N, C-alpha and C positions, 0 to 999 in steps of 0.2 A: 468280362468273364460270369460266366454261367455260371449262377450258386442252383436253378434249380430249375427243372420243367416241370410240364404240368399235361395231360392231357382226361377230357372225359365226355361223352357222348349218352346221348339223353335219349329216348324215344317219346315218340313228339307224343301220339296216342296213352302212353301209360302217364306219363306226366299230365294231361288231361285229367285222365280219371283223377288222381291223384289229389289235386286241384277241386274236385268236382267233390271227390269224398270229403275233404277238411278243410272248409273255403277257410278256414286262417292260417293255412298256409301259407296264402298267398301275400299277410301284412307279414309273416313274420320271418319269409324269407326274400321278400322283395319289398324298395324303397318308394315313398310314394312317385316318386314319376316313374318307376320303372312298371309298377302295379297298371300301368293303366294296357301295356303294349299288346301286341296280337300274342294268342300260345306258342308259333313256332319262336319268338323272339325270346320269352321270360327261357321259354324252354333251354336257348342256348345261354344267355346269362347265368343257369340256376348251371346247365355247364362248363358256363366261363368259371362258376364260385369255385366250385369243386374241384378244378384244374388249377390253379388258384393254389387252394389247400394243397392241390400234390405236390405241387411248383416247390409251395414252402415249407413239405415236410411233415406239417402238421397243421391247424387252425389257430394255434395259437390263445392270442386272447380279441382273434376277431370274432364279431359275430358276422349276421349275415348283410347285414346292413350295413357294414361297414366296409364290402366287398363290391360300393354298384359299382354297375357298368355304363359309362357317358360314353357319346361318339362326338368327335371333335364337328369344325368345322366341314370336312370333307367327308365325316358320316364315319371316322376311323375308330373302331372301339377303345378304347382303356378305362383303366379301371380308377375313382375317385377317388384323387388324393385325401384319404381322411384321413385322421391323426390318429385311426389306432389301427391303419394301413403302416401306411408310411413308420410308425415304430417298428410294428414290425419283419416289415423290409427291413432297417437298420440296425434289432435284435439278432438276425441272420443274415448280417452283411453286404448288402444289396440297397438299389438305392430306386431299384424301378424296376414294372414288372409289364410283360408289350401279352399282349392280348390278339388273337385270330379266331371269329368265329362264323360257323354258317351253317346254313339248315337246308336240307332238300331229304325229299324224299321219304320225307314219318323221322327224320332223324336231326338230332340238334349237336353240331361238337363243336368247341372250346379249346382253342392250344395257347398257354401259355408257358412263356423261359422270360423268369425272375433270372433279375442281373446286376450287377454291380461295373462303375467302368473304371477301371486301375490305372488310367492314367489320369485322371484325378481331371480332363476336362468333361464336359457334357455335349 
């Protein structure tokens, strides 16, 4: 059952300007593993974190590093299952967040679906 959905779009050029004006923003928004990625990938990850907040209804007790985006062996993106993220999902009656991201034409977009398995199977 879907608990929430969220989408966010980031203008990559504008995002680059924000990172240049405020260098500390990179370490505040992104985990060590994310920080070295190309600008478009960072913008997509920022969009993913914003989309997750929208899908949850608010950020609750989550910090930016609690919403780290990782890729599996097939390069599919997902949120790292940090303790705080899992707790926020449970608090809202959910058990997983699905993520899709893209960047093209100067924008990065992310879509998140937060859901729970009502059948009890996974």
